[in-house]
Backbone bond lengths (Angstrom), bond angles and torsions (degrees), N, CA, C in turn:
res aa  C-N    CA-C-N  psi(-1)  N-CA   C-N-CA  omega(-1)  CA-C   N-CA-C  phi
1 M - - - 1.450 - - 1.531 108.12 -
2 L 1.302 116.14 132.51 1.459 121.83 -179.68 1.517 110.52 -121.78
3 S 1.316 115.63 142.60 1.448 121.60 175.27 1.522 108.31 -106.01
4 D 1.331 116.41 112.59 1.459 119.94 178.62 1.523 111.78 -68.98
5 I 1.302 117.10 -25.13 1.457 120.69 -178.66 1.527 110.57 -71.18
6 Y 1.343 116.76 -47.57 1.463 121.26 -176.07 1.523 113.73 -100.57
7 C 1.342 118.24 -5.24 1.475 123.50 -177.06 1.526 111.04 55.58
8 I 1.319 115.77 45.32 1.465 122.61 179.49 1.517 108.01 -121.97
9 G 1.325 116.03 136.17 1.456 121.33 178.01 1.507 111.54 -111.01
10 N 1.311 116.42 149.76 1.463 123.25 176.52 1.522 105.85 -109.80
11 L 1.334 117.39 102.79 1.454 122.40 -173.92 1.528 110.47 -118.05
12 M 1.319 116.11 154.50 1.466 122.11 178.64 1.526 109.41 -84.68
13 L 1.321 117.03 134.52 1.459 121.14 -179.43 1.522 112.96 -67.82
14 V 1.324 117.73 -21.38 1.471 120.54 -178.55 1.528 112.28 -84.59
15 D 1.318 118.10 -9.96 1.465 120.70 -179.16 1.522 110.82 -68.82
16 C 1.330 115.99 139.85 1.463 120.67 174.54 1.524 108.77 -67.07
17 G 1.309 115.16 154.88 1.458 120.52 -176.74 1.507 114.06 -57.21
18 D 1.339 117.19 -41.46 1.462 118.61 -179.00 1.525 111.93 -68.38
19 V 1.331 117.72 -28.68 1.470 121.24 176.07 1.528 109.73 -67.37
20 C 1.332 116.74 -45.20 1.467 120.86 178.10 1.523 110.78 -60.41
21 C 1.334 116.07 -45.03 1.462 120.01 -179.29 1.520 111.60 -64.08
22 T 1.326 117.51 -38.19 1.457 121.60 178.85 1.522 111.09 -65.95
23 Q 1.340 116.52 -43.98 1.464 120.28 179.19 1.521 111.07 -61.44
24 L 1.312 117.12 -42.19 1.458 120.43 179.33 1.528 111.83 -70.18
25 A 1.334 116.80 -39.63 1.468 121.01 -178.98 1.529 111.73 -62.65
26 E 1.338 116.77 -32.13 1.469 120.40 178.11 1.524 111.57 -61.11
27 K 1.325 116.75 -27.35 1.465 122.03 179.29 1.525 112.76 -99.16
28 G 1.339 116.29 -0.11 1.459 119.70 179.20 1.514 114.65 91.07
29 Y 1.333 117.77 17.55 1.467 122.34 -179.63 1.527 110.40 -116.07
30 C 1.314 116.74 169.74 1.463 121.49 173.32 1.524 108.32 -140.16
31 T 1.327 115.78 161.61 1.461 119.15 178.35 1.511 111.21 -78.30
32 G 1.321 116.70 -29.84 1.452 119.70 -174.61 1.513 111.29 75.33
33 H 1.306 116.17 7.48 1.464 121.63 -178.13 1.519 107.81 -127.61
34 E 1.315 116.97 108.75 1.458 120.50 -176.71 1.526 110.89 -129.41
35 P 1.322 117.88 85.53 1.463 119.15 175.50 1.528 110.19 -71.07
36 D 1.328 116.54 161.69 1.469 120.79 -179.28 1.525 112.18 -58.60
37 S 1.312 116.92 -33.70 1.470 121.64 -175.80 1.525 111.65 -101.47
38 I 1.308 117.62 40.95 1.469 121.67 -172.63 1.527 113.03 -58.31
39 E 1.340 118.04 -35.22 1.465 120.07 -178.02 1.524 112.51 -77.80
40 F 1.329 118.07 -15.08 1.461 121.82 -178.52 1.526 113.38 -108.41
41 S 1.309 117.50 -13.49 1.466 120.99 -176.94 1.523 110.25 -102.38
42 S 1.323 115.68 161.20 1.468 120.57 -179.09 1.522 110.10 -114.00
43 L 1.310 114.81 160.92 1.453 120.45 176.94 1.523 110.59 -59.33
44 G 1.331 117.21 -40.72 1.459 121.25 177.91 1.520 112.40 -62.91
45 G 1.336 116.22 -37.01 1.464 120.48 176.70 1.512 111.87 -65.43
46 W 1.324 116.58 -38.12 1.463 119.75 177.39 1.521 110.78 -62.25
47 V 1.335 115.53 -44.18 1.463 120.04 -177.85 1.529 110.16 -68.24
48 A 1.332 117.24 -44.17 1.462 121.07 -177.21 1.524 112.60 -63.68
49 T 1.327 116.81 -34.55 1.464 120.05 -177.81 1.519 113.19 -98.57
50 R 1.336 116.25 1.83 1.465 121.85 -178.11 1.525 110.24 52.12
51 A 1.321 114.83 52.82 1.454 122.65 -172.66 1.526 112.68 -69.04
52 S 1.326 113.94 153.72 1.464 122.28 173.90 1.512 108.33 -114.64
53 G 1.297 117.05 131.81 1.456 121.12 178.90 1.519 111.45 -95.24
54 M 1.323 115.50 177.92 1.465 120.63 -178.28 1.524 112.16 -67.83
55 K 1.324 118.01 -22.34 1.470 121.22 -178.37 1.524 111.95 -105.65
56 K 1.340 116.51 29.74 1.465 119.69 -175.80 1.521 112.87 -63.49
57 N 1.322 118.18 -26.49 1.459 120.26 179.63 1.521 111.89 -71.11
58 I 1.323 116.73 -21.60 1.464 121.18 179.38 1.529 111.01 -95.44
59 Y 1.355 116.72 -50.16 1.460 121.68 -173.34 1.522 114.07 -101.82
60 G 1.319 118.52 -17.68 1.461 121.48 -176.90 1.517 111.50 95.00
61 N 1.308 116.58 177.25 1.462 122.75 176.95 1.526 109.57 -77.58
62 I 1.318 116.37 172.68 1.472 120.27 -176.79 1.527 111.70 -60.99
63 E 1.330 118.25 -34.54 1.467 118.98 -179.88 1.532 112.03 -68.48
64 D 1.315 117.03 -19.38 1.462 120.54 175.02 1.527 111.72 -79.60
65 L 1.325 117.00 -19.66 1.460 121.92 -176.56 1.528 113.08 -96.59
66 V 1.340 117.60 -18.78 1.467 122.20 -175.81 1.526 110.04 -91.97
67 C 1.331 115.72 129.20 1.470 120.79 177.63 1.524 111.04 -93.03
68 I 1.329 116.94 -53.51 1.467 122.82 -176.48 1.525 108.64 -142.83
69 V 1.326 116.70 140.53 1.458 121.88 172.42 1.522 107.23 -116.09
70 A 1.323 116.83 122.03 1.469 121.86 176.81 1.519 108.05 -114.72
71 M 1.333 116.34 132.58 1.462 121.04 -176.04 1.522 110.99 -131.25
72 Y 1.314 115.16 145.77 1.457 122.65 172.56 1.514 107.94 -120.24
73 S 1.322 117.32 135.06 1.461 120.10 176.88 1.529 109.42 -92.91
74 Q 1.316 115.77 175.38 1.465 119.50 178.88 1.520 112.03 -66.14
75 W 1.334 116.80 -17.41 1.468 120.97 177.80 1.517 111.45 -97.04
76 R 1.333 116.69 13.25 1.473 123.94 177.31 1.521 113.00 69.42
77 H 1.321 117.03 21.64 1.464 119.43 173.27 1.525 108.33 -77.44
78 Y 1.293 116.26 138.55 1.461 121.98 -175.98 1.516 109.15 -112.39
79 S 1.306 116.64 131.07 1.459 122.12 175.60 1.516 108.61 -128.33
80 R 1.298 115.90 141.41 1.457 120.42 178.53 1.526 107.89 -132.15
81 L 1.304 115.68 119.36 1.436 121.74 -177.66 1.528 108.57 -110.75
82 R 1.315 115.99 128.62 1.461 120.86 179.13 1.513 109.68 -104.99
83 Q 1.308 114.61 149.47 1.459 119.70 176.54 1.517 109.03 -72.84
84 V 1.317 116.41 134.89 1.452 121.16 178.15 1.518 107.49 -95.01
85 T 1.333 116.19 126.26 1.467 119.61 -179.64 1.502 110.88 -112.27
């Protein structure tokens, strides 16, 4: 889900990088984060490892692109992590 007003996307952390990029490209957006292994890595992996993509000088690292991470565990526990600026 994308918000055209705020330019914020709601993406699944388990999605592979190329899936995320395809979903955004359909709406005319890009992640600005393109690691070498984009087709094999996931959005969650990028966030967990604080990955840097090939265009980091233009868009920044992944932690610069993430606003909020919301997670549910198998026991239905909910956690919401906000970026500290």
